[in-house]
N, C-alpha and C positions, 0 to 999 in steps of 0.2 A: 375257655378260649385262649390260644396263644396270642400274646399282645404282638409279638414279631409279624403275624400275619397283616398287621395294619401297617407296616412300615414301607415307605418309599422313598426315593432320592429326591431332595428338594434343594436346589441351589440357593445359597443365602441371598443372592441377589434378586431372587424371586419374591422375598418377604417385602411388601410394600411399606415405606415409610411415610407417605403422604397419599392423600386419596387424589383421584383424578377431578378435574373440574370441568365442567358441572358434574354433579354427583351420577346423575343417570347415564354419564358417558362411560361408565365402566363397562368391560366386556362382561357378556353373559354366555355360558356355555349351556347349551339345552341338552339334557340327558334323557332320551326317551328309551324305553326298552325295544330292542330289535330293531333299531332305527340308528342311523348314521348320527354322530355328533352334529349339532348345529351351531355354527359360531355366531352368535347375534351381539347387539349392544342392548343394555339394561333397559333403556327407553323403548325397546320392542316389546316389552313384558304386555302390554295390553293385546298386542296381536297373537300373543301365544297363549292366553286365556280366553275362556268364553263367558258371554253374558249368562249371569245366575251364580258363577263362581263367587266364593266368598275368600277375601283375603283376612287372614288373622295376623295381626301386628301385635308387637310387644311394646307398650307405651312407657317403659320404665325410663326414667330421667337419671343419667350418671350425675353423681356429685362430685365435686372437686376433692376426691377423698386423700390426696398425698399432701402432706404437711411438713414444713420445714420448722424445727423447734430447736430449744436450748433446755439442756440439763446442767444447772450451774454455768460452768465455762466449756462445756461441750455441746457438739451439735448432734441432733437426733432427727432422723427422716422416719416419718410414720406414714403408713398406708392403712387408712381404715378398711376393715374386710366385711364386717357383718355386725349389725345391732346385737347387743347382748343383754338387753334388759334396759329399764328406764335410765337414761343416762350414760350406758354402757356401750361400748364398742370393741370387738374384737379387732385387732390391729397386727400388722407386720411392722417392726421397729429396728432400726440399724443406727448404732450398735444395740442390738438386743440383749446381750448377754450384760453389759453395762447398767441395764436397768433394774432395779431392785422393786421389791413392791413397796409402794408409798411414795416412788419418786414422783416428783412433780416436773411437768415438762410444759414450757412456756412457748407458745406459738405467735402470740401477739399481745399487746396491751389489753387485758380484760378478757384473754382467750386461753386457757390453760387445761390439763388434764392430769391426772394423776394415776399411776400404774396400780390397778386393783388386784390383779393377779397375774401370773406368769404360766404359760403353758408349756409342756415336755418339749415341744418343738421350737421354742424360741418365740412365740407369738404371745402377745399381751392383752389384757383386757383393760381398757383405759376408762376412767370415770370422768365425764366432762363436766363442768360446772356450769351448766346451762341447759335449758330445755331443747327437745328434739327441733322445734322450728328455729330457734335462735342458733342451733348449731348449723342448721343448713345455710343460714344468711352469713355466718361467720366462715364457712368453708367456701361460700361463692366469694367471699372477700378475700381470704388468705391462702386458699389451697389451689392444687393444680390437678389436671385430669390425670387419673391413674392409666396411664397409657401401659400397655402389656410389655413385658420385658423385651418381646421381639422386635418392638419399634424404638431404635436408637435415637436418643437424644443426647448429645453432648453436654448440653447446657439446659437439659431438663425439658420438660413438656412446653411447647410454646403456646402463645395466646391464641392463634388460629385453631388449636386443637380443641379449644373450648366450644368452637362452633363445629368443627369437623367429626369430633368424637361424640355426637348427639344426632339423634334422628330428628327429623323435622316435626314429627308428632308426639316427641317425648314430653310427659306432662306430670308423671308420678316420680318424685325425686326418691332416690333410695338405692340404686345401682351403682356399684363401683367397677364396673366394665360395661362397656356398650353392647347392645344387640344388634352385632355389626351388620347383619343382611339388609337391617332398614336403614344404614345409611346410604344406600344408592336411590333412595327415593325424594323426589323434588315435590313441591307442592303441585306444579305444572302435571307430572306424571300421575299423581294421585287424581288430578281432576280429570285427566284423560281415562284412567281406569273406571273412574265413576260414570263417565259419558258412556263408555262401554257396556255398563250393565253390571259391572263388578263391585260387589259389596266390601265393605271393610269393618270389621270387628277389632276391638281391643282387648288384649289381656295384660296382665302385668306380671312379670317375673323379675325381681331385684336381681340382677347378675351379680355374682360374687366372684373373687380372684381364683375360687377354686376351679374355675373354667379353664384357668392357664396352667394349674398344677399339673406337670408330667405324671406319666404313669410310671412308678417305680417298682411294679412287680412284674412277673413273667407270664402271669394269668389273670384274665379279666375277673375271675371270680373271687379274686384277692383284693381288687381295688375298692376303696371306699369312697363314694361320691360324697363331696361337700352339700349340704342342705340348703336350698335357697326359698326365699318366702314368695309365694305367687298368689295371684287372685283372678278368677274367673267369674265375672259378674252375671247375675241372673239375665241379664240383657243379653250378654254374649252367648251364652248357653243357649238361649231361645234363638238367636240368631243363626248359630251354626247347626242346630237341630232342623231348623226349618230350611234352610239351604240345603242340607243333605236330603231332607225328605221330597225337595223339590227337584232333586236330580243335579244339583250343583255341586262342584267340588271344593272341598276345603283346602286352601293354599296357604300352608304355613310359612311365614316370613320368619327364617331363622330357626335355629336348633333350640333356643330358648321358648320359641311358641310352641313348637312340636312337644317339647319335654313337659310343659305345663298342661296342654290339651290331652296328652295320653295320660297324664296323672290324675285329670279329671273326667277320664272316660269309664262309662260302664262296660261290663263284658259284651253287650249287646250292641255298643257302638253309640250309645247317646252321651251327650255331654252335660255333665251336672255342674251347677255353681259350686266354687272352691275357694277357699281361703285357707293358708296354712303353708307349711314346709313341704318341699318335695326333694327328694334325693334320687329320683328315678335314673337308671343307668341302663341305656338301651345300647343293645349289641345284637349282631346278627342271629336270628331264630326268633325275635321279638314280633310279635302280630299286632300292627297299626290298627287302631279302632276308629279314629277320627280323620287323620291327616291324609288326604289324596294328592297332593303336590307339595313340593317344599322348594323354597327359595332360600338359598345360604352361601355364605363365602366358601372359598377355599381352605381348609384346615391343615394343620400341621400332622406329620407322620406320628404314628402310635398315640394318637390323642384321642379322648372320649367323643369328641367331636366327629372325628373321621371315622368311628366306629359307629356312631348314630347314623350317619348317612350311608355307610355300607349297609347297616340293617335295614335302611328304608329302600336304597335302589339296588343292592347286592353288592358284595365285596368284589366280585370280578369286574363287575360294570363300574363300579367306582376306581379300581386300581387302573383299569383301561383309560377312565375319564381323565383321572389325573395325570397319568402318564402323557396324554394328548396336551392337557393343560400346560404342563412342566416344558413339553417340546414347542409348543406355541407361545411361551412366553407369558403366561397369565400371571397376574398378581395375586400372593397369596395373603390370607389372614385379614386382620381387622379393616385395613385400609385397602385391601385387594379386589378382585373381581368376583363375580359371583356366579352361581349355576343354578337352573331350574332342574329338579329332578323329578320324575315319575317312579311309582314304585315297582320294586320286583315282583314279577307275577308269582 
């Protein structure tokens, strides 16, 4: 499928630099098949769902994966991307060309790493001199949030980003990018959803920087997705299957939840426990087996995420919805507004 089919005009001014306050004051575009677009506020979500529906959210926790270090007299910026084994992390480094294998990078007193290997595209594998739990503690102390490149911070990530770029239900540390559809939830909104009889189940998908990688090919068949680690617990699988059997709808919060649920689905539409890596790439023509509704942010042109929502709701439908969102001044991407999608028939 041609990548340019998923292109659209997006003014730079619509890419949100900061979230709205409070979180649930973001705008929500409701996209129902064969119905007019409905312009709502995110806190209206309980009124748009039904008792017996089940929200599935990604409880991954973003680690402060961006580090400033020194190599001798030179400065090095490192962004961790993905675990690569015991004490090892794949990372992006600037300037990567000057980092030879064996180079030591010092981030703080007692906190350093050595370049274990280099990749063909300039990425490196770093060997940290600490265990996994200690590394998370050190990152919390010395790291910064790995904001996507579309969010401009002249002086780097701000202290407020540590709170803003994290869902209120985050608990499993390991992501280097946020599952951004979940950023709109507040404890009060979650309570209102529960009071209406809308359930909630957790999955974990540690989002990697691959979610931000542009597609550099002309045909989707030539694009390779980055693998990400995920887990669907037996309890979540049981809750999803029970909700479906009772006639409830599965409402996936974010494309990360969608990708993991569909990775763990059987051909006949049952959800199985799952733990491992997934590199599923969903494009139009895919037959969804688990997800009945989707809550997601507004994505960038020609991105794998826009392809996924087009596969779910229909390419023509999403092009029309996004055109209306641009005209209406909706805010795009990680700190932007959201939409509630129904599936293409």
